Each structure stands twice: as C-alpha cells, then as structure tokens.
C-alpha positions, 0 to 999 in steps of 0.5 A, a space after each residue: 588601517 588607513 591606506 597611505 598614498 603611494 606613487 604608482 610603480 611599474 608593478 602597481 596599478 595606475 593612480 587616477 585623479 580628478 582636479 577641479 577649480 571653482 572660478 567666479 564669473 559667467 557660466 558657459 551656459 549663460 555665455 552661449 544663450 544668445 547664440 554660438 561663439 564667434 571664431 575669435 571668441 572660441 579661439 580665445 576661450 580655447 587658449 585660456 582653457 589650455 593654459 
C-alpha cells in the first residue's frame, strides 16, 4: 500500500524536502578558475542566490 503525503502535525515527525533547479550558464567552478571574486561580484551573486 503506497503512503499518501501528509502535512506534518505537532504529533507527527517533520517533513524534510530538498528542491534543486538545473540552470544553464557558467559553472561556479569555471567562474572561480581565474581567481577569487571581487567584493562587488560576491555581493551580486549573494543577492541573486538569496532571491
């Protein structure tokens, strides 16, 4: 019998999910190859990731 998804309640265990997105573009590894990011670039990437 398959399990049906249920929202966690105070009496049930927590439900943990991992959601990922495949985005086209330059890999972070490739971007860091020439050297460390500038402070401005670091702030820009951080702002994009937090949205």
